[in-house]
C-alpha positions as CSV (number, residue, x, y, z in Angstrom):
1,M,133.1,112.1,-7.8
2,I,136.3,109.4,-7.3
3,R,134.5,106.7,-9.7
4,D,133.0,109.1,-12.2
5,F,136.8,110.8,-12.4
6,T,138.4,107.5,-13.0
7,S,136.1,106.0,-15.3
8,S,136.4,109.1,-17.5
9,T,140.2,109.8,-17.1
10,L,140.9,106.2,-18.4
11,A,138.8,106.1,-21.6
12,T,140.0,110.1,-22.1
13,L,143.6,108.7,-21.8
14,L,142.7,105.3,-23.8
15,V,141.4,107.2,-26.7
16,T,144.2,110.0,-26.8
17,L,147.2,107.7,-26.7
18,D,145.3,104.7,-28.8
19,P,147.8,101.9,-28.2
20,P,146.9,99.5,-30.9
21,G,146.7,102.3,-33.5
22,L,150.5,103.2,-32.3
23,A,151.2,99.2,-33.0
24,P,152.3,99.2,-37.0
25,I,153.8,102.6,-36.4
26,F,155.9,100.8,-33.6
27,L,156.7,97.9,-36.1
28,A,158.0,100.6,-39.0
29,L,160.1,102.7,-36.7
30,T,162.2,99.6,-35.2
31,Q,162.6,97.8,-38.5
32,G,165.6,95.8,-38.5
33,M,165.9,95.5,-34.7
34,E,166.3,92.0,-33.2
35,G,163.5,91.3,-30.5
36,Q,165.7,92.1,-27.5
37,E,166.3,95.9,-28.9
38,R,162.7,96.2,-29.6
39,R,161.6,95.4,-26.0
40,Q,164.0,98.0,-25.1
41,V,162.4,100.4,-27.5
42,A,159.4,99.6,-26.0
43,L,159.9,100.1,-22.4
44,R,162.0,103.1,-22.7
45,A,159.7,105.0,-24.8
46,C,156.9,104.3,-22.4
47,L,158.7,105.0,-19.0
48,I,159.7,108.3,-21.0
49,A,156.1,109.0,-21.9
50,F,155.3,108.4,-18.3
51,A,157.6,110.8,-16.9
52,I,156.8,113.5,-19.7
53,L,152.8,113.4,-18.8
54,T,153.3,113.0,-15.0
55,F,155.4,116.9,-15.5
56,F,152.6,117.9,-17.3
57,A,149.9,116.7,-15.2
58,L,151.8,117.9,-12.2
59,G,152.2,121.5,-13.6
60,G,153.7,121.4,-17.0
61,G,150.6,123.8,-18.0
62,E,152.0,126.7,-15.8
63,I,155.8,126.1,-16.9
64,L,154.6,126.5,-20.8
65,S,152.8,129.3,-20.0
66,V,155.6,131.0,-18.4
67,L,158.2,130.5,-21.2
68,G,155.5,132.1,-23.4
69,I,154.8,128.9,-25.0
70,S,151.6,127.3,-26.3
71,L,149.9,124.1,-26.9
72,P,148.8,124.9,-30.4
73,A,152.7,125.9,-31.2
74,F,153.8,122.7,-29.7
75,R,151.3,120.6,-32.0
76,I,152.8,122.3,-35.0
77,A,156.2,121.8,-34.0
78,G,155.8,118.4,-33.1
79,G,154.0,118.0,-37.0
80,M,156.9,119.1,-38.5
81,L,159.1,116.6,-36.7
82,L,156.9,113.9,-37.3
83,F,156.8,114.8,-41.2
84,W,160.9,114.5,-41.2
85,I,160.7,111.1,-39.6
86,S,157.8,110.2,-42.1
87,F,160.2,111.4,-45.1
88,E,162.8,109.0,-44.0
89,M,160.3,105.8,-43.3
90,V,159.4,106.3,-47.2
91,F,162.8,107.1,-48.9
92,Q,165.0,105.1,-46.4
93,A,167.4,107.4,-46.1
94,R,169.0,106.1,-42.8
95,G,169.5,102.6,-43.7
96,E,171.6,103.2,-46.8
97,R,173.5,105.3,-45.0
98,K,175.0,102.9,-43.0
99,A,177.5,99.9,-43.5
100,H,176.8,96.9,-41.2
101,A,179.9,97.4,-38.8
102,A,178.7,101.2,-38.6
103,Q,175.2,99.8,-37.9
104,S,176.0,97.7,-34.9
105,A,178.5,100.1,-33.6
106,L,175.2,102.8,-33.3
107,T,172.9,100.1,-32.3
108,I,172.5,101.4,-28.4
109,D,172.3,104.9,-29.6
110,R,169.9,104.1,-32.3
111,I,167.6,102.5,-29.4
112,R,167.6,105.5,-27.2
113,N,166.7,108.0,-29.9
114,V,163.8,106.2,-31.5
115,A,162.5,105.5,-27.9
116,A,163.0,109.2,-27.0
117,F,161.7,110.9,-30.5
118,P,159.4,109.9,-32.1
119,L,158.0,107.1,-30.0
120,A,157.7,108.5,-26.5
121,M,157.1,112.1,-27.9
122,P,155.4,113.4,-30.0
123,L,153.6,109.7,-30.5
124,L,152.5,108.7,-26.7
125,A,153.4,111.9,-25.2
126,G,152.1,114.4,-27.9
127,P,150.2,117.5,-28.0
128,G,146.6,115.7,-27.9
129,A,148.0,113.4,-24.5
130,I,149.7,116.4,-23.0
131,T,146.6,118.4,-23.1
132,A,144.4,115.5,-22.1
133,A,147.0,115.5,-18.9
134,I,146.8,118.8,-18.0
135,L,142.8,119.4,-18.4
136,L,142.8,116.1,-16.4
137,A,144.6,117.8,-13.5
138,G,142.6,120.8,-14.0
139,R,139.6,118.5,-13.1
140,A,141.1,117.0,-10.4
141,N,141.2,120.8,-8.4
142,T,144.4,120.1,-6.2
143,D,142.7,117.0,-4.7
144,P,146.0,114.4,-3.7
145,R,143.7,111.5,-4.1
146,L,142.4,112.4,-7.7
147,L,146.2,113.4,-8.8
148,A,147.5,110.2,-7.5
149,I,144.5,108.4,-9.4
150,L,145.4,110.2,-12.7
151,I,149.1,109.7,-12.6
152,A,148.0,105.7,-11.5
153,L,146.2,105.9,-14.7
154,I,148.8,107.0,-17.1
155,G,150.7,104.7,-15.8
156,A,148.3,101.7,-16.8
157,V,147.7,103.0,-20.0
158,L,151.4,103.3,-21.0
159,V,151.8,99.6,-19.7
160,C,149.0,98.5,-22.3
161,C,150.6,100.4,-24.8
162,A,154.1,98.4,-23.9
163,L,152.3,95.4,-23.9
164,V,151.0,96.1,-27.7
165,F,154.1,97.1,-28.8
166,L,155.6,93.8,-27.6
167,L,153.1,91.5,-29.1
168,A,153.6,93.6,-32.2
169,Q,156.7,91.5,-33.0
170,R,154.7,88.5,-33.9
171,F,153.1,90.7,-36.3
172,A,156.2,91.4,-37.8
173,R,157.7,87.6,-37.9
174,L,154.6,86.7,-39.9
175,L,155.2,89.8,-42.3
176,G,158.6,88.5,-43.1
177,V,161.6,90.9,-44.9
178,T,159.4,92.0,-48.0
179,G,156.4,92.6,-45.7
180,N,157.8,95.0,-43.5
181,I,159.4,97.0,-46.3
182,V,156.2,97.6,-47.9
183,L,154.8,98.3,-44.1
184,T,157.2,100.8,-43.3
185,R,156.9,102.5,-46.7
186,L,152.8,102.8,-46.2
187,L,153.3,103.8,-42.5
188,G,155.9,106.3,-43.9
189,V,152.8,108.1,-46.2
190,I,150.1,107.4,-43.1
191,L,153.0,109.3,-40.9
192,A,153.1,112.2,-43.1
193,A,149.4,112.5,-43.2
194,L,149.2,112.4,-39.5
195,A,152.0,115.0,-39.3
196,V,150.5,117.4,-41.6
197,Q,147.1,117.2,-39.7
198,F,149.0,118.1,-36.3
199,V,150.1,121.2,-38.3
200,I,146.6,122.1,-39.3
201,D,145.0,121.5,-35.7
202,G,147.8,123.7,-34.3
203,T,147.1,126.5,-36.3
204,F,143.7,126.4,-36.3
205,A,143.8,126.2,-32.7
206,A,146.4,129.0,-32.7
207,M,144.0,131.2,-35.0
208,A,141.0,130.9,-32.6
209,T,143.0,131.4,-29.6
210,S,144.2,134.2,-31.3
211,G,140.6,135.5,-32.3
212,V,141.7,135.7,-36.0
213,G,139.2,134.3,-38.4
């Protein structure tokens, strides 16, 4: 029982969070940051995501239900927010607005903001990962041992994400300035497509729940 739950939970979390798939997006979102700043973003994002997923694993589903918020609605909202971020990535809307002095003054705020949104949520602790945490907690069936394993595995997978993010800095140095700019534009388009897919999945899930179609 414990072995089956552990293996299935680990596989589910790895597939859902997809650490290697998030590495290029991490590079694009942290473009222009120094190595120390990127490390802060990576660690802060993973800690926030751990808190969010642990919260939902231990009872977030019931709280969302009480508030009248469905997971499809959560998915649609996340997709809309991601699309806004992708627009800024493609057109470099942020970087051109600020002078060098202003950028230095806002560095700490930028680190906190990028780590919380969109890295921690909805990219790491997104609708898919939250749904997985809720369903896996349901499989645990209030067994404290299985719930402890679930929380530990959430932490382990997020540690893997942090390591992947930190190793991504070497890739950024190889690309250089021009390569990073091109990568940012390209990943902005990919992120926009991912955002649209979030909205589509949420819409179909909402229609299926309501019995439409």
